[in-house]
Structures are given as structure tokens and as C-alpha cells.
C-alpha positions as CSV (number, residue, x, y, z in Angstrom):
1,M,107.6,95.4,71.3
2,M,105.4,94.7,74.3
3,V,105.0,91.4,76.1
4,S,102.7,90.7,79.0
5,L,104.5,89.4,82.1
6,D,101.3,88.8,84.1
7,H,97.7,90.0,84.2
8,T,94.8,89.6,86.5
9,I,91.1,90.4,86.4
10,Y,89.2,90.8,89.6
11,F,85.4,90.6,89.0
12,H,83.5,92.5,91.7
13,E,80.0,92.0,90.3
14,P,80.2,89.1,87.9
15,R,76.4,88.6,87.6
16,R,76.1,92.2,86.4
17,V,78.6,91.9,83.6
18,R,76.6,92.2,80.3
19,A,78.6,91.9,77.0
20,D,75.5,93.3,75.1
21,E,75.6,96.6,77.1
22,W,77.9,99.5,77.0
23,M,80.7,99.6,79.6
24,F,83.1,102.3,80.6
25,A,86.8,101.4,81.0
26,E,89.3,103.7,82.8
27,M,93.0,103.0,82.3
28,E,96.1,104.4,83.9
29,S,99.8,103.6,84.1
30,P,100.9,104.4,87.6
31,W,104.5,103.3,87.0
32,A,107.0,102.5,84.2
33,G,110.7,102.0,84.3
34,D,113.6,99.6,83.6
35,G,111.8,98.3,80.5
36,R,108.6,97.4,82.3
37,G,105.3,99.1,82.9
38,V,102.2,98.6,85.0
39,V,98.7,99.3,83.9
40,T,95.5,99.3,86.0
41,Q,92.0,99.4,84.5
42,R,88.6,99.7,86.1
43,I,85.5,98.6,84.2
44,F,82.1,100.1,85.1
45,S,78.6,99.3,84.0
46,K,76.5,102.0,82.3
47,D,74.9,102.8,85.7
48,G,78.3,103.4,87.3
49,T,78.7,100.1,89.2
50,L,82.4,98.9,89.4
51,L,82.3,95.5,87.6
52,A,86.0,94.6,87.5
53,T,89.5,95.7,88.1
54,C,92.4,94.6,85.8
55,I,96.1,94.8,86.6
56,Q,98.8,94.1,84.0
57,E,102.6,94.2,84.0
58,G,104.4,94.2,80.7
59,V,107.9,94.4,79.2
60,V,108.4,97.3,76.9
61,R,111.2,97.4,74.3
62,L,111.5,100.4,72.0
63,K,113.0,99.9,68.6
64,E,116.5,101.2,68.5
65,K,117.7,103.3,65.5
66,K,120.3,101.4,63.5
67,T,123.7,103.0,63.2
68,E,125.9,102.7,60.2
69,G,127.5,99.2,60.0
70,Q,125.0,97.7,62.5
71,E,123.3,94.6,61.3
72,A,120.1,92.8,62.5
73,K,120.9,89.8,64.8
74,L,117.7,88.0,63.7
């Protein structure tokens, strides 16, 4: 399960964003721990111009294996 806690998009060149042209997106996760994770993404135009930067923090819950006698709560 993953739920977004917060997310922000910073547009650096909003007039140059074209939905009908190819864009390159570079993503990385610089930190994860305590059931949360941070992801940053940079979006570039086809000529290499940085168009936007996105930052997102999310909650990450891994599915636990059921042990014998354990029932689902919901």
C-alpha cells in the first residue's frame, strides 16, 4: 500500500511545457525509512530545458505474511 502525504510541482518554464511533445523524467528516492519515502523528479523538454521539479512524500506499508491462526482485521 502506498499513500501520498504531500506532493508539490514547481514549474520553472511553464510556457515551454508542451503535452504534445516528448519529455524526459528523471526520478530518484533520496530517502526512505520509518514507513515513509521521499521521491524527487525532474522533468526536461526534448532540448534539455528543465521544465519542472516534483517532490512527493508517501507512506509505504508492505503486506505482512499471515501466520497460522492470524485473521484479517478488515
